[in-house]
PDB file of N, CA, C and O in Angstrom, chain B, residues numbered from 101:
ATOM      1  N   UNK B 101     -15.963   5.935 -26.782  1.00  0.00           N
ATOM      2  CA  UNK B 101     -14.763   5.319 -26.179  1.00  0.00           C
ATOM      3  C   UNK B 101     -14.920   5.338 -24.661  1.00  0.00           C
ATOM      4  O   UNK B 101     -15.211   6.379 -24.072  1.00  0.00           O
ATOM      5  N   UNK B 102     -14.727   4.179 -24.035  1.00  0.00           N
ATOM      6  CA  UNK B 102     -14.857   4.099 -22.606  1.00  0.00           C
ATOM      7  C   UNK B 102     -13.485   4.179 -21.956  1.00  0.00           C
ATOM      8  O   UNK B 102     -12.508   3.642 -22.476  1.00  0.00           O
ATOM      9  N   UNK B 103     -13.421   4.845 -20.829  1.00  0.00           N
ATOM     10  CA  UNK B 103     -12.163   4.977 -20.121  1.00  0.00           C
ATOM     11  C   UNK B 103     -12.126   3.988 -18.968  1.00  0.00           C
ATOM     12  O   UNK B 103     -13.152   3.672 -18.366  1.00  0.00           O
ATOM     13  N   UNK B 104     -10.937   3.510 -18.676  1.00  0.00           N
ATOM     14  CA  UNK B 104     -10.769   2.555 -17.580  1.00  0.00           C
ATOM     15  C   UNK B 104     -10.889   3.233 -16.230  1.00  0.00           C
ATOM     16  O   UNK B 104     -10.415   4.351 -16.029  1.00  0.00           O
ATOM     17  N   UNK B 105     -11.531   2.533 -15.312  1.00  0.00           N
ATOM     18  CA  UNK B 105     -11.646   3.047 -13.935  1.00  0.00           C
ATOM     19  C   UNK B 105     -10.876   2.111 -13.015  1.00  0.00           C
ATOM     20  O   UNK B 105     -10.954   0.888 -13.129  1.00  0.00           O
ATOM     21  N   UNK B 106     -10.126   2.725 -12.095  1.00  0.00           N
ATOM     22  CA  UNK B 106      -9.348   1.956 -11.146  1.00  0.00           C
ATOM     23  C   UNK B 106      -9.910   2.114  -9.734  1.00  0.00           C
ATOM     24  O   UNK B 106     -10.313   3.211  -9.347  1.00  0.00           O
ATOM     25  N   UNK B 107      -9.939   1.034  -8.968  1.00  0.00           N
ATOM     26  CA  UNK B 107     -10.493   1.091  -7.608  1.00  0.00           C
ATOM     27  C   UNK B 107      -9.309   1.258  -6.654  1.00  0.00           C
ATOM     28  O   UNK B 107      -8.461   0.374  -6.531  1.00  0.00           O
ATOM     29  N   UNK B 108      -9.273   2.400  -5.990  1.00  0.00           N
ATOM     30  CA  UNK B 108      -8.172   2.718  -5.072  1.00  0.00           C
ATOM     31  C   UNK B 108      -8.696   2.836  -3.648  1.00  0.00           C
ATOM     32  O   UNK B 108      -9.873   3.116  -3.419  1.00  0.00           O
ATOM     33  N   UNK B 109      -7.804   2.618  -2.710  1.00  0.00           N
ATOM     34  CA  UNK B 109      -8.110   2.796  -1.316  1.00  0.00           C
ATOM     35  C   UNK B 109      -7.635   4.149  -0.853  1.00  0.00           C
ATOM     36  O   UNK B 109      -6.464   4.483  -1.033  1.00  0.00           O
ATOM     37  N   UNK B 110      -8.503   4.933  -0.266  1.00  0.00           N
ATOM     38  CA  UNK B 110      -8.129   6.267   0.157  1.00  0.00           C
ATOM     39  C   UNK B 110      -7.597   6.304   1.557  1.00  0.00           C
ATOM     40  O   UNK B 110      -7.616   5.297   2.264  1.00  0.00           O
ATOM     41  N   UNK B 111      -7.116   7.468   1.970  1.00  0.00           N
ATOM     42  CA  UNK B 111      -6.490   7.607   3.306  1.00  0.00           C
ATOM     43  C   UNK B 111      -7.511   7.381   4.434  1.00  0.00           C
ATOM     44  O   UNK B 111      -7.128   7.127   5.576  1.00  0.00           O
ATOM     45  N   UNK B 112      -8.805   7.473   4.111  1.00  0.00           N
ATOM     46  CA  UNK B 112      -9.841   7.251   5.110  1.00  0.00           C
ATOM     47  C   UNK B 112     -10.215   5.750   5.216  1.00  0.00           C
ATOM     48  O   UNK B 112     -11.064   5.368   6.021  1.00  0.00           O
ATOM     49  N   UNK B 113      -9.565   4.921   4.389  1.00  0.00           N
ATOM     50  CA  UNK B 113      -9.863   3.507   4.382  1.00  0.00           C
ATOM     51  C   UNK B 113     -11.002   3.077   3.493  1.00  0.00           C
ATOM     52  O   UNK B 113     -11.360   1.900   3.448  1.00  0.00           O
ATOM     53  N   UNK B 114     -11.579   4.045   2.774  1.00  0.00           N
ATOM     54  CA  UNK B 114     -12.723   3.759   1.886  1.00  0.00           C
ATOM     55  C   UNK B 114     -12.210   3.638   0.467  1.00  0.00           C
ATOM     56  O   UNK B 114     -11.246   4.300   0.084  1.00  0.00           O
ATOM     57  N   UNK B 115     -12.863   2.785  -0.314  1.00  0.00           N
ATOM     58  CA  UNK B 115     -12.500   2.641  -1.719  1.00  0.00           C
ATOM     59  C   UNK B 115     -13.196   3.722  -2.547  1.00  0.00           C
ATOM     60  O   UNK B 115     -14.298   4.158  -2.216  1.00  0.00           O
ATOM     61  N   UNK B 116     -12.542   4.145  -3.622  1.00  0.00           N
ATOM     62  CA  UNK B 116     -13.117   5.058  -4.575  1.00  0.00           C
ATOM     63  C   UNK B 116     -12.614   4.733  -5.957  1.00  0.00           C
ATOM     64  O   UNK B 116     -11.597   4.058  -6.114  1.00  0.00           O
ATOM     65  N   UNK B 117     -13.323   5.210  -6.959  1.00  0.00           N
ATOM     66  CA  UNK B 117     -12.969   4.990  -8.344  1.00  0.00           C
ATOM     67  C   UNK B 117     -12.102   6.155  -8.823  1.00  0.00           C
ATOM     68  O   UNK B 117     -12.363   7.306  -8.475  1.00  0.00           O
ATOM     69  N   UNK B 118     -11.091   5.863  -9.607  1.00  0.00           N
ATOM     70  CA  UNK B 118     -10.154   6.844 -10.113  1.00  0.00           C
ATOM     71  C   UNK B 118      -9.913   6.618 -11.607  1.00  0.00           C
ATOM     72  O   UNK B 118      -9.904   5.481 -12.077  1.00  0.00           O
ATOM     73  N   UNK B 119      -9.720   7.697 -12.335  1.00  0.00           N
ATOM     74  CA  UNK B 119      -9.395   7.569 -13.746  1.00  0.00           C
ATOM     75  C   UNK B 119      -7.923   7.234 -13.962  1.00  0.00           C
ATOM     76  O   UNK B 119      -7.523   6.831 -15.054  1.00  0.00           O
ATOM     77  N   UNK B 120      -7.121   7.403 -12.913  1.00  0.00           N
ATOM     78  CA  UNK B 120      -5.673   7.086 -13.033  1.00  0.00           C
ATOM     79  C   UNK B 120      -5.346   5.923 -12.105  1.00  0.00           C
ATOM     80  O   UNK B 120      -5.921   5.824 -11.021  1.00  0.00           O
ATOM     81  N   UNK B 121      -4.436   5.044 -12.509  1.00  0.00           N
ATOM     82  CA  UNK B 121      -4.074   3.928 -11.670  1.00  0.00           C
ATOM     83  C   UNK B 121      -3.301   4.362 -10.433  1.00  0.00           C
ATOM     84  O   UNK B 121      -2.748   5.461 -10.386  1.00  0.00           O
ATOM     85  N   UNK B 122      -3.269   3.496  -9.442  1.00  0.00           N
ATOM     86  CA  UNK B 122      -2.489   3.782  -8.239  1.00  0.00           C
ATOM     87  C   UNK B 122      -1.007   3.662  -8.491  1.00  0.00           C
ATOM     88  O   UNK B 122      -0.557   2.967  -9.402  1.00  0.00           O
ATOM     89  N   UNK B 123      -0.249   4.369  -7.644  1.00  0.00           N
ATOM     90  CA  UNK B 123       1.201   4.353  -7.740  1.00  0.00           C
ATOM     91  C   UNK B 123       1.823   3.308  -6.777  1.00  0.00           C
ATOM     92  O   UNK B 123       2.981   2.920  -6.929  1.00  0.00           O
ATOM     93  N   UNK B 124       1.022   2.868  -5.790  1.00  0.00           N
ATOM     94  CA  UNK B 124       1.479   1.891  -4.806  1.00  0.00           C
ATOM     95  C   UNK B 124       0.455   0.785  -4.674  1.00  0.00           C
ATOM     96  O   UNK B 124      -0.744   1.004  -4.848  1.00  0.00           O
ATOM     97  N   UNK B 125       0.947  -0.422  -4.361  1.00  0.00           N
ATOM     98  CA  UNK B 125       0.067  -1.527  -4.088  1.00  0.00           C
ATOM     99  C   UNK B 125       0.197  -1.933  -2.636  1.00  0.00           C
ATOM    100  O   UNK B 125       1.144  -1.529  -1.961  1.00  0.00           O
ATOM    101  N   UNK B 126      -0.726  -2.713  -2.154  1.00  0.00           N
ATOM    102  CA  UNK B 126      -0.688  -3.146  -0.748  1.00  0.00           C
ATOM    103  C   UNK B 126      -1.417  -4.456  -0.579  1.00  0.00           C
ATOM    104  O   UNK B 126      -2.021  -5.005  -1.500  1.00  0.00           O
ATOM    105  N   UNK B 127      -1.326  -4.930   0.659  1.00  0.00           N
ATOM    106  CA  UNK B 127      -2.002  -6.162   1.051  1.00  0.00           C
ATOM    107  C   UNK B 127      -2.886  -5.850   2.245  1.00  0.00           C
ATOM    108  O   UNK B 127      -2.389  -5.481   3.310  1.00  0.00           O
ATOM    109  N   UNK B 128      -4.173  -5.993   2.078  1.00  0.00           N
ATOM    110  CA  UNK B 128      -5.113  -5.570   3.095  1.00  0.00           C
ATOM    111  C   UNK B 128      -5.008  -6.307   4.413  1.00  0.00           C
ATOM    112  O   UNK B 128      -5.188  -5.693   5.465  1.00  0.00           O
ATOM    113  N   UNK B 129      -4.723  -7.603   4.399  1.00  0.00           N
ATOM    114  CA  UNK B 129      -4.633  -8.352   5.639  1.00  0.00           C
ATOM    115  C   UNK B 129      -3.348  -8.053   6.390  1.00  0.00           C
ATOM    116  O   UNK B 129      -3.347  -7.984   7.619  1.00  0.00           O
ATOM    117  N   UNK B 130      -2.245  -7.874   5.652  1.00  0.00           N
ATOM    118  CA  UNK B 130      -0.959  -7.636   6.310  1.00  0.00           C
ATOM    119  C   UNK B 130      -0.734  -6.134   6.573  1.00  0.00           C
ATOM    120  O   UNK B 130       0.187  -5.762   7.299  1.00  0.00           O
ATOM    121  N   UNK B 131      -1.584  -5.273   5.975  1.00  0.00           N
ATOM    122  CA  UNK B 131      -1.487  -3.816   6.131  1.00  0.00           C
ATOM    123  C   UNK B 131      -0.105  -3.289   5.731  1.00  0.00           C
ATOM    124  O   UNK B 131       0.480  -2.453   6.420  1.00  0.00           O
ATOM    125  N   UNK B 132       0.412  -3.809   4.574  1.00  0.00           N
ATOM    126  CA  UNK B 132       1.674  -3.387   4.045  1.00  0.00           C
ATOM    127  C   UNK B 132       1.434  -2.722   2.680  1.00  0.00           C
ATOM    128  O   UNK B 132       0.568  -3.154   1.919  1.00  0.00           O
ATOM    129  N   UNK B 133       2.218  -1.656   2.374  1.00  0.00           N
ATOM    130  CA  UNK B 133       2.151  -1.087   1.041  1.00  0.00           C
ATOM    131  C   UNK B 133       3.558  -1.028   0.460  1.00  0.00           C
ATOM    132  O   UNK B 133       4.545  -1.012   1.195  1.00  0.00           O
ATOM    133  N   UNK B 134       3.637  -0.996  -0.867  1.00  0.00           N
ATOM    134  CA  UNK B 134       4.943  -0.907  -1.491  1.00  0.00           C
ATOM    135  C   UNK B 134       4.832  -0.485  -2.956  1.00  0.00           C
ATOM    136  O   UNK B 134       3.746  -0.188  -3.455  1.00  0.00           O
ATOM    137  N   UNK B 135       5.950  -0.467  -3.612  1.00  0.00           N
ATOM    138  CA  UNK B 135       6.020  -0.089  -5.032  1.00  0.00           C
ATOM    139  C   UNK B 135       5.367  -1.216  -5.879  1.00  0.00           C
ATOM    140  O   UNK B 135       5.354  -2.383  -5.487  1.00  0.00           O
ATOM    141  N   UNK B 136       4.857  -0.836  -6.993  1.00  0.00           N
ATOM    142  CA  UNK B 136       4.220  -1.814  -7.910  1.00  0.00           C
ATOM    143  C   UNK B 136       5.195  -2.821  -8.478  1.00  0.00           C
ATOM    144  O   UNK B 136       4.798  -3.908  -8.897  1.00  0.00           O
ATOM    145  N   UNK B 137       6.464  -2.468  -8.496  1.00  0.00           N
ATOM    146  CA  UNK B 137       7.502  -3.397  -8.993  1.00  0.00           C
ATOM    147  C   UNK B 137       8.217  -4.166  -7.889  1.00  0.00           C
ATOM    148  O   UNK B 137       9.311  -4.684  -8.113  1.00  0.00           O
ATOM    149  N   UNK B 138       7.633  -4.249  -6.727  1.00  0.00           N
ATOM    150  CA  UNK B 138       8.252  -4.907  -5.560  1.00  0.00           C
ATOM    151  C   UNK B 138       8.453  -6.393  -5.842  1.00  0.00           C
ATOM    152  O   UNK B 138       7.515  -7.094  -6.223  1.00  0.00           O
ATOM    153  N   UNK B 139       9.668  -6.860  -5.652  1.00  0.00           N
ATOM    154  CA  UNK B 139       9.958  -8.290  -5.926  1.00  0.00           C
ATOM    155  C   UNK B 139       9.289  -9.225  -4.911  1.00  0.00           C
ATOM    156  O   UNK B 139       8.957 -10.359  -5.257  1.00  0.00           O
ATOM    157  N   UNK B 140       9.086  -8.781  -3.684  1.00  0.00           N
ATOM    158  CA  UNK B 140       8.416  -9.593  -2.681  1.00  0.00           C
ATOM    159  C   UNK B 140       6.933  -9.772  -3.042  1.00  0.00           C
ATOM    160  O   UNK B 140       6.386 -10.868  -2.926  1.00  0.00           O
ATOM    161  N   UNK B 141       6.295  -8.680  -3.482  1.00  0.00           N
ATOM    162  CA  UNK B 141       4.863  -8.782  -3.891  1.00  0.00           C
ATOM    163  C   UNK B 141       4.756  -9.611  -5.154  1.00  0.00           C
ATOM    164  O   UNK B 141       3.803 -10.376  -5.300  1.00  0.00           O
ATOM    165  N   UNK B 142       5.717  -9.482  -6.086  1.00  0.00           N
ATOM    166  CA  UNK B 142       5.655 -10.263  -7.328  1.00  0.00           C
ATOM    167  C   UNK B 142       5.771 -11.729  -7.009  1.00  0.00           C
ATOM    168  O   UNK B 142       5.067 -12.530  -7.623  1.00  0.00           O
ATOM    169  N   UNK B 143       6.625 -12.128  -6.080  1.00  0.00           N
ATOM    170  CA  UNK B 143       6.750 -13.544  -5.648  1.00  0.00           C
ATOM    171  C   UNK B 143       5.438 -14.030  -5.082  1.00  0.00           C
ATOM    172  O   UNK B 143       4.967 -15.107  -5.448  1.00  0.00           O
ATOM    173  N   UNK B 144       4.836 -13.253  -4.193  1.00  0.00           N
ATOM    174  CA  UNK B 144       3.568 -13.630  -3.567  1.00  0.00           C
ATOM    175  C   UNK B 144       2.439 -13.764  -4.599  1.00  0.00           C
ATOM    176  O   UNK B 144       1.624 -14.684  -4.530  1.00  0.00           O
ATOM    177  N   UNK B 145       2.410 -12.833  -5.551  1.00  0.00           N
ATOM    178  CA  UNK B 145       1.379 -12.890  -6.577  1.00  0.00           C
ATOM    179  C   UNK B 145       1.574 -14.125  -7.481  1.00  0.00           C
ATOM    180  O   UNK B 145       0.596 -14.710  -7.948  1.00  0.00           O
ATOM    181  N   UNK B 146       2.820 -14.513  -7.723  1.00  0.00           N
ATOM    182  CA  UNK B 146       3.077 -15.675  -8.562  1.00  0.00           C
ATOM    183  C   UNK B 146       2.638 -16.977  -7.903  1.00  0.00           C
ATOM    184  O   UNK B 146       2.415 -17.967  -8.600  1.00  0.00           O
ATOM    185  N   UNK B 147       2.511 -17.001  -6.603  1.00  0.00           N
ATOM    186  CA  UNK B 147       2.141 -18.221  -5.883  1.00  0.00           C
ATOM    187  C   UNK B 147       0.676 -18.568  -5.995  1.00  0.00           C
ATOM    188  O   UNK B 147       0.285 -19.703  -5.725  1.00  0.00           O
ATOM    189  N   UNK B 148      -0.159 -17.586  -6.397  1.00  0.00           N
ATOM    190  CA  UNK B 148      -1.600 -17.864  -6.569  1.00  0.00           C
ATOM    191  C   UNK B 148      -2.489 -16.758  -6.100  1.00  0.00           C
ATOM    192  O   UNK B 148      -2.042 -15.646  -5.821  1.00  0.00           O
ATOM    193  N   UNK B 149      -3.760 -17.077  -6.014  1.00  0.00           N
ATOM    194  CA  UNK B 149      -4.815 -16.082  -5.752  1.00  0.00           C
ATOM    195  C   UNK B 149      -4.929 -15.652  -4.326  1.00  0.00           C
ATOM    196  O   UNK B 149      -5.606 -14.662  -4.045  1.00  0.00           O
ATOM    197  N   UNK B 150      -4.305 -16.341  -3.413  1.00  0.00           N
ATOM    198  CA  UNK B 150      -4.418 -15.950  -1.995  1.00  0.00           C
ATOM    199  C   UNK B 150      -3.969 -14.512  -1.746  1.00  0.00           C
ATOM    200  O   UNK B 150      -4.672 -13.732  -1.104  1.00  0.00           O
ATOM    201  N   UNK B 151      -2.782 -14.174  -2.264  1.00  0.00           N
ATOM    202  CA  UNK B 151      -2.316 -12.806  -2.109  1.00  0.00           C
ATOM    203  C   UNK B 151      -3.156 -11.792  -2.922  1.00  0.00           C
ATOM    204  O   UNK B 151      -3.499 -10.704  -2.459  1.00  0.00           O
ATOM    205  N   UNK B 152      -3.455 -12.215  -4.140  1.00  0.00           N
ATOM    206  CA  UNK B 152      -4.205 -11.313  -5.069  1.00  0.00           C
ATOM    207  C   UNK B 152      -5.558 -10.925  -4.486  1.00  0.00           C
ATOM    208  O   UNK B 152      -6.025  -9.807  -4.707  1.00  0.00           O
ATOM    209  N   UNK B 153      -6.179 -11.806  -3.765  1.00  0.00           N
ATOM    210  CA  UNK B 153      -7.502 -11.570  -3.168  1.00  0.00           C
ATOM    211  C   UNK B 153      -7.497 -10.391  -2.203  1.00  0.00           C
ATOM    212  O   UNK B 153      -8.521  -9.730  -2.032  1.00  0.00           O
ATOM    213  N   UNK B 154      -6.370 -10.122  -1.579  1.00  0.00           N
ATOM    214  CA  UNK B 154      -6.242  -9.058  -0.562  1.00  0.00           C
ATOM    215  C   UNK B 154      -5.467  -7.839  -1.072  1.00  0.00           C
ATOM    216  O   UNK B 154      -5.095  -6.963  -0.291  1.00  0.00           O
ATOM    217  N   UNK B 155      -5.228  -7.788  -2.382  1.00  0.00           N
ATOM    218  CA  UNK B 155      -4.444  -6.717  -2.975  1.00  0.00           C
ATOM    219  C   UNK B 155      -5.275  -5.445  -3.070  1.00  0.00           C
ATOM    220  O   UNK B 155      -6.430  -5.476  -3.494  1.00  0.00           O
ATOM    221  N   UNK B 156      -4.689  -4.352  -2.679  1.00  0.00           N
ATOM    222  CA  UNK B 156      -5.285  -3.010  -2.771  1.00  0.00           C
ATOM    223  C   UNK B 156      -4.318  -2.077  -3.412  1.00  0.00           C
ATOM    224  O   UNK B 156      -3.123  -2.370  -3.474  1.00  0.00           O
ATOM    225  N   UNK B 157      -4.803  -0.941  -3.900  1.00  0.00           N
ATOM    226  CA  UNK B 157      -3.932   0.041  -4.562  1.00  0.00           C
ATOM    227  C   UNK B 157      -4.190   1.422  -4.000  1.00  0.00           C
ATOM    228  O   UNK B 157      -5.297   1.733  -3.559  1.00  0.00           O
ATOM    229  N   UNK B 158      -3.140   2.259  -4.020  1.00  0.00           N
ATOM    230  CA  UNK B 158      -3.204   3.594  -3.468  1.00  0.00           C
ATOM    231  C   UNK B 158      -2.734   4.612  -4.489  1.00  0.00           C
ATOM    232  O   UNK B 158      -1.814   4.333  -5.257  1.00  0.00           O
ATOM    233  N   UNK B 159      -3.345   5.786  -4.514  1.00  0.00           N
ATOM    234  CA  UNK B 159      -2.943   6.840  -5.396  1.00  0.00           C
ATOM    235  C   UNK B 159      -1.543   7.311  -5.138  1.00  0.00           C
ATOM    236  O   UNK B 159      -0.816   7.675  -6.062  1.00  0.00           O
ATOM    237  N   UNK B 160      -1.154   7.304  -3.844  1.00  0.00           N
ATOM    238  CA  UNK B 160       0.144   7.809  -3.435  1.00  0.00           C
ATOM    239  C   UNK B 160       0.507   7.246  -2.070  1.00  0.00           C
ATOM    240  O   UNK B 160      -0.300   6.578  -1.423  1.00  0.00           O
ATOM    241  N   UNK B 161       1.726   7.525  -1.646  1.00  0.00           N
ATOM    242  CA  UNK B 161       2.193   7.008  -0.364  1.00  0.00           C
ATOM    243  C   UNK B 161       1.449   7.565   0.834  1.00  0.00           C
ATOM    244  O   UNK B 161       1.230   6.857   1.816  1.00  0.00           O
ATOM    245  N   UNK B 162       1.057   8.836   0.759  1.00  0.00           N
ATOM    246  CA  UNK B 162       0.319   9.457   1.841  1.00  0.00           C
ATOM    247  C   UNK B 162      -1.025   8.773   2.061  1.00  0.00           C
ATOM    248  O   UNK B 162      -1.471   8.655   3.202  1.00  0.00           O
ATOM    249  N   UNK B 163      -1.674   8.322   0.999  1.00  0.00           N
ATOM    250  CA  UNK B 163      -2.946   7.624   1.140  1.00  0.00           C
ATOM    251  C   UNK B 163      -2.765   6.304   1.845  1.00  0.00           C
ATOM    252  O   UNK B 163      -3.580   5.934   2.690  1.00  0.00           O
ATOM    253  N   UNK B 164      -1.672   5.562   1.500  1.00  0.00           N
ATOM    254  CA  UNK B 164      -1.373   4.295   2.179  1.00  0.00           C
ATOM    255  C   UNK B 164      -1.121   4.493   3.660  1.00  0.00           C
ATOM    256  O   UNK B 164      -1.643   3.749   4.490  1.00  0.00           O
ATOM    257  N   UNK B 165      -0.331   5.483   3.986  1.00  0.00           N
ATOM    258  CA  UNK B 165      -0.008   5.770   5.384  1.00  0.00           C
ATOM    259  C   UNK B 165      -1.286   6.197   6.114  1.00  0.00           C
ATOM    260  O   UNK B 165      -1.559   5.721   7.216  1.00  0.00           O
ATOM    261  N   UNK B 166      -2.065   7.090   5.502  1.00  0.00           N
ATOM    262  CA  UNK B 166      -3.299   7.521   6.125  1.00  0.00           C
ATOM    263  C   UNK B 166      -4.276   6.410   6.380  1.00  0.00           C
ATOM    264  O   UNK B 166      -5.049   6.473   7.335  1.00  0.00           O
ATOM    265  N   UNK B 167      -4.263   5.391   5.548  1.00  0.00           N
ATOM    266  CA  UNK B 167      -5.167   4.257   5.705  1.00  0.00           C
ATOM    267  C   UNK B 167      -4.620   3.253   6.718  1.00  0.00           C
ATOM    268  O   UNK B 167      -5.258   2.235   6.987  1.00  0.00           O
ATOM    269  N   UNK B 168      -3.443   3.532   7.280  1.00  0.00           N
ATOM    270  CA  UNK B 168      -2.912   2.660   8.347  1.00  0.00           C
ATOM    271  C   UNK B 168      -2.010   1.572   7.883  1.00  0.00           C
ATOM    272  O   UNK B 168      -1.807   0.599   8.609  1.00  0.00           O
ATOM    273  N   UNK B 169      -1.448   1.689   6.687  1.00  0.00           N
ATOM    274  CA  UNK B 169      -0.536   0.667   6.158  1.00  0.00           C
ATOM    275  C   UNK B 169       0.930   1.054   6.441  1.00  0.00           C
ATOM    276  O   UNK B 169       1.264   2.235   6.525  1.00  0.00           O
ATOM    277  N   UNK B 170       1.786   0.043   6.585  1.00  0.00           N
ATOM    278  CA  UNK B 170       3.185   0.295   6.808  1.00  0.00           C
ATOM    279  C   UNK B 170       3.956   0.025   5.544  1.00  0.00           C
ATOM    280  O   UNK B 170       3.482  -0.712   4.679  1.00  0.00           O
ATOM    281  N   UNK B 171       5.147   0.608   5.411  1.00  0.00           N
ATOM    282  CA  UNK B 171       5.963   0.422   4.223  1.00  0.00           C
ATOM    283  C   UNK B 171       6.563  -0.990   4.163  1.00  0.00           C
ATOM    284  O   UNK B 171       6.823  -1.627   5.184  1.00  0.00           O
ATOM    285  N   UNK B 172       6.765  -1.437   2.949  1.00  0.00           N
ATOM    286  CA  UNK B 172       7.404  -2.780   2.713  1.00  0.00           C
ATOM    287  C   UNK B 172       8.915  -2.670   3.008  1.00  0.00           C
ATOM    288  O   UNK B 172       9.565  -1.715   2.583  1.00  0.00           O
ATOM    289  N   UNK B 173       9.444  -3.619   3.712  1.00  0.00           N
ATOM    290  CA  UNK B 173      10.869  -3.638   4.041  1.00  0.00           C
ATOM    291  C   UNK B 173      11.717  -3.939   2.805  1.00  0.00           C
ATOM    292  O   UNK B 173      12.891  -3.569   2.772  1.00  0.00           O
ATOM    293  N   UNK B 174      11.161  -4.593   1.796  1.00  0.00           N
ATOM    294  CA  UNK B 174      11.918  -5.008   0.658  1.00  0.00           C
ATOM    295  C   UNK B 174      12.072  -3.879  -0.351  1.00  0.00           C
ATOM    296  O   UNK B 174      13.191  -3.566  -0.758  1.00  0.00           O
ATOM    297  N   UNK B 175      10.981  -3.270  -0.757  1.00  0.00           N
ATOM    298  CA  UNK B 175      11.047  -2.242  -1.820  1.00  0.00           C
ATOM    299  C   UNK B 175      11.128  -0.819  -1.292  1.00  0.00           C
ATOM    300  O   UNK B 175      11.466   0.091  -2.049  1.00  0.00           O
ATOM    301  N   UNK B 176      10.828  -0.597  -0.014  1.00  0.00           N
ATOM    302  CA  UNK B 176      10.877   0.774   0.564  1.00  0.00           C
ATOM    303  C   UNK B 176      11.694   0.691   1.858  1.00  0.00           C
ATOM    304  O   UNK B 176      11.172   1.016   2.924  1.00  0.00           O
ATOM    305  N   UNK B 177      12.976   0.259   1.793  1.00  0.00           N
ATOM    306  CA  UNK B 177      13.763   0.057   3.025  1.00  0.00           C
ATOM    307  C   UNK B 177      13.956   1.310   3.859  1.00  0.00           C
ATOM    308  O   UNK B 177      13.937   1.224   5.087  1.00  0.00           O
ATOM    309  N   UNK B 178      14.142   2.464   3.246  1.00  0.00           N
ATOM    310  CA  UNK B 178      14.319   3.692   3.991  1.00  0.00           C
ATOM    311  C   UNK B 178      13.075   4.067   4.755  1.00  0.00           C
ATOM    312  O   UNK B 178      13.154   4.415   5.933  1.00  0.00           O
ATOM    313  N   UNK B 179      11.916   4.003   4.104  1.00  0.00           N
ATOM    314  CA  UNK B 179      10.657   4.299   4.736  1.00  0.00           C
ATOM    315  C   UNK B 179      10.348   3.274   5.810  1.00  0.00           C
ATOM    316  O   UNK B 179       9.775   3.617   6.845  1.00  0.00           O
ATOM    317  N   UNK B 180      10.720   2.015   5.582  1.00  0.00           N
ATOM    318  CA  UNK B 180      10.445   0.969   6.558  1.00  0.00           C
ATOM    319  C   UNK B 180      11.275   1.201   7.821  1.00  0.00           C
ATOM    320  O   UNK B 180      10.753   1.071   8.928  1.00  0.00           O
ATOM    321  N   UNK B 181      12.538   1.536   7.676  1.00  0.00           N
ATOM    322  CA  UNK B 181      13.395   1.830   8.827  1.00  0.00           C
ATOM    323  C   UNK B 181      12.851   2.991   9.648  1.00  0.00           C
ATOM    324  O   UNK B 181      12.849   2.940  10.878  1.00  0.00           O
ATOM    325  N   UNK B 182      12.388   4.039   8.967  1.00  0.00           N
ATOM    326  CA  UNK B 182      11.822   5.205   9.687  1.00  0.00           C
ATOM    327  C   UNK B 182      10.532   4.797  10.411  1.00  0.00           C
ATOM    328  O   UNK B 182      10.277   5.231  11.535  1.00  0.00           O
ATOM    329  N   UNK B 183       9.715   3.950   9.745  1.00  0.00           N
ATOM    330  CA  UNK B 183       8.493   3.461  10.365  1.00  0.00           C
ATOM    331  C   UNK B 183       8.794   2.610  11.631  1.00  0.00           C
ATOM    332  O   UNK B 183       8.098   2.715  12.641  1.00  0.00           O
ATOM    333  N   UNK B 184       9.826   1.785  11.548  1.00  0.00           N
ATOM    334  CA  UNK B 184      10.235   0.942  12.683  1.00  0.00           C
ATOM    335  C   UNK B 184      10.603   1.793  13.892  1.00  0.00           C
ATOM    336  O   UNK B 184      10.260   1.453  15.025  1.00  0.00           O
ATOM    337  N   UNK B 185      11.302   2.903  13.647  1.00  0.00           N
ATOM    338  CA  UNK B 185      11.701   3.794  14.732  1.00  0.00           C
ATOM    339  C   UNK B 185      10.485   4.401  15.410  1.00  0.00           C
ATOM    340  O   UNK B 185      10.400   4.430  16.637  1.00  0.00           O
ATOM    341  N   UNK B 186       9.542   4.885  14.608  1.00  0.00           N
ATOM    342  CA  UNK B 186       8.344   5.511  15.146  1.00  0.00           C
ATOM    343  C   UNK B 186       7.361   4.504  15.733  1.00  0.00           C
ATOM    344  O   UNK B 186       6.644   4.827  16.680  1.00  0.00           O
ATOM    345  N   UNK B 187       7.315   3.282  15.185  1.00  0.00           N
ATOM    346  CA  UNK B 187       6.377   2.245  15.638  1.00  0.00           C
ATOM    347  C   UNK B 187       6.851   1.630  16.965  1.00  0.00           C
ATOM    348  O   UNK B 187       6.064   1.038  17.704  1.00  0.00           O
ATOM    349  N   UNK B 188       8.145   1.783  17.249  1.00  0.00           N
ATOM    350  CA  UNK B 188       8.692   1.312  18.509  1.00  0.00           C
ATOM    351  C   UNK B 188       8.871  -0.146  18.488  1.00  0.00           C
ATOM    352  O   UNK B 188       9.326  -0.726  19.474  1.00  0.00           O
TER     353      UNK B 188
END
């Protein structure tokens, strides 16, 4: 029996293989991360392959932040507001 391997982006910005799927998704060009059920990401994914081509996944929120991604304003509004304050 073969187990599925997931390709995740780590806090150092390098990809690695994981036996467990990521808890957060992101967009590499926009440097945004959010929940996997984000309605904004779902809309973008439904439009075609352009968004999907830059899709990345993170094991957790700390990995996304460590890799330099910002929170999504749609699905993570509290984290986004805190980020806006610190980002100036």
